[in-house]
C-alpha positions, 0 to 999 in steps of 0.5 A: 320371668318372676322377680325376687328379692334375696334376704341377704345375711352377708354370709355364705348361704345367702351368697350361694342361694344367689348363685343358684338363682342366677342360673335359674331362667325362671327367676331374677333376683333384682334386690337384696334386703338385710335387717340390721340392729339399729343401735349397733349398725350391724347384722345380728350374729354376723356382726357385719357393719352396714357399710360393709353390707353396702360394699358387698352389694356394690360388688354383687351389682345389686341394690340393697335395702337395709331395714333397721330394727330396734333390738327391743322390738316385740314380735308385733312391731317386727312383723309390722316393719317387715310387712311394710317392706314387703308391701314396697316390694309388692308394689314394685312387682316383686313377688318372690322372697328368696332365702339361704335357709337349708334345714330349719323347718320352723323358721321356713314355716314362719317365713312362708306364713308371713309372706302368704299374707301378701301373696309373696312366694318363698323361694329356698334354693338350698332347702333340705340339701345335705350340708356336707355335700353342700359345703364342699360344693360351695368351696369347689365353686370358688366361694370365698368366705371367712368365719366371723362369729363362733358359738363357744358351746361348739367351737373355740376362738381358733376358728374365728377368722378362718377361711372356709376351705377343705382344711377347715371342713376337716378340722371341724369337731365331730357333731358340728354341722359343716354349714353351721346350721345349728348356730355353730358359726356365721360367715362373711363372704367376699368373693365367688362366682356371684360377685362382679368383683371381690369385696375389699376389706380389712380384718379388725379385732376379735372380741368376746360377747355374752348373751342371756340364754333364752327363757325357754332354755331347758338347760337351766345351768346355762345362764349365758351364751358366749360368742367370739366375733371378728370385726370386718372393716 
């Protein structure tokens, strides 16, 4: 049986990818890996604290490797840090790297090129799934997840803190991907068939933050992107 580590985001897609792999007789997920902003101690865009990540891993029954990244890293520095972590997995006999990616082709290509240099295989159990069918499948499986970040370009503050259920899906505005594949929202998962026990947590405050628009952004009138974040304690 092949061993894999799962790139753990703290959200629904990574959790459901784990669930799919747990049903696969040819592969075993033996570790989780998450990159965390070193300055803030949180998962980028999800805003989840490192101690909450550790609680998730405990409830999943899997060891977690947190890779801390400086927010000012350039691409070469980032690749050096990730390559060092991948080398550790290679030395442990872990030859597969699993992801919860669904539709982003450019990102998948980047990941596979990075992995190929170390002869590690990328595994994408949710790849190219119909996202409407997939989100309903997630809900029906018993996956419990909360929206912890929304991009104000797509959704308003009222969606932060909501549980993803049938009503949430029905309330999404037209044109919003139900899995948030265009960056509309991000989630925190706390229970489901992949967990040995639910994650205990409390809801913190909701805060608003802005980020500079990418320099290559074609919409010149957009100088900043705004996001609403829910803190999980």
